[in-house]
N, C-alpha and C positions, 0 to 999 in steps of 0.2 A: 269428438274430444270437445267436452264442454269447459268453457272458460267462465270462472267465477270471479268477479272483481270486488274487492272489499277496501274501502278507502276511509281514511281518519277523517276528522271534522275540518283540518286545514287544507285538504285537496279541493281547488276549485275546477271549474269545468268538467264535471263528472262524465258528461256525454262524449266530448272531445277526448278526454282521457281514455274512455272505454273503447272507442274506435281505434285509437293509437295502440292500446295494448292488444286489442284482438289482432290488430294487423301485424304487430311486431311478433307475438307469441306465435300465431300462425306462418308467419315468413321463416321464423327460426326453426321450429319444431313441428310444423305442420305434416312434414314427411313421417313422422311417428304418431300421426293420429289414430291410425288403426291399433295402436298399441297401448294408448293413453286414454283412460276414461274421463280424466278431468284435471285442469290446471287451475289451481286456486292461486289468486293474484292479491297481494297485501300492500298496498301504497301508503306511505305516511310521510309527513312534513316534520321531521323531529324537533326543529327549531320554532316551528309555526310562523308566528308574524315576526320572530326576531331576526329571521335571515341567517345567513352564515354559509360557511364553505360547502361540503358535500352532505347536506342535510336531507336531501330527498332520498327517500329508500324504497325499494321494490323487492319484495320477497317472492319468488314463484315457487310452488309446490306443485309437482306433477305426480299423478296417480297411475303409474303403469300398472296394466292388467297382470295381476298375479305377483306383482313384487312390491318391496317396501317403496313407501313414497320418498321421491327425490327433492330436496329443497335447496334453493340457492338465494342468495341476498347480495343485493349491489346498491351502495350509496354513490351519489354523484351530486353535482351542482343544480342540475334540473330535472325533473320528473322524467322528460323523456329520455335523457341520457341514462337515468337510473332503470328504467324499463328496457331500454335497447340492451344495456349491460348485463342485467339478469336474464334476459332472453338468451344472450350469447352465452352466457355461463351455464344456463340449463341445457342447451343444445349440446356443450361440451360435456356436461354431466351425463345427458342420457346416451350420447354416443358412446361414452366410456362404459356404461353399465350395459347397454345393448351389445356391444363390441365384446365385453367381457363373457357376456351368455353365450354368444356365438364361438368364443374360444373355447368354451366348456364342453360344447357339443361334440359328440364322438364322430 
């Protein structure tokens, strides 16, 4: 499973952020690694220097082998919370998708 990280210009500490993303995604969906070719990560700070409430955004898009892409987005007050929230949402979405596939098998 390849993890591709994209950030906007307002994201600081890209190396630390990349490590956190890889750890969070692997911890939440690593058990699906054989079934996912790639996870694209898009990080953004929607208010940039202005600050604000839940302005950090993490969008994750998983590319399961032979299936349509599955995307989730989470907004939160910090980038780490946004990443963790999106990773949890992605795990739930993948469990739902793969569980539905298992239920359809004869």
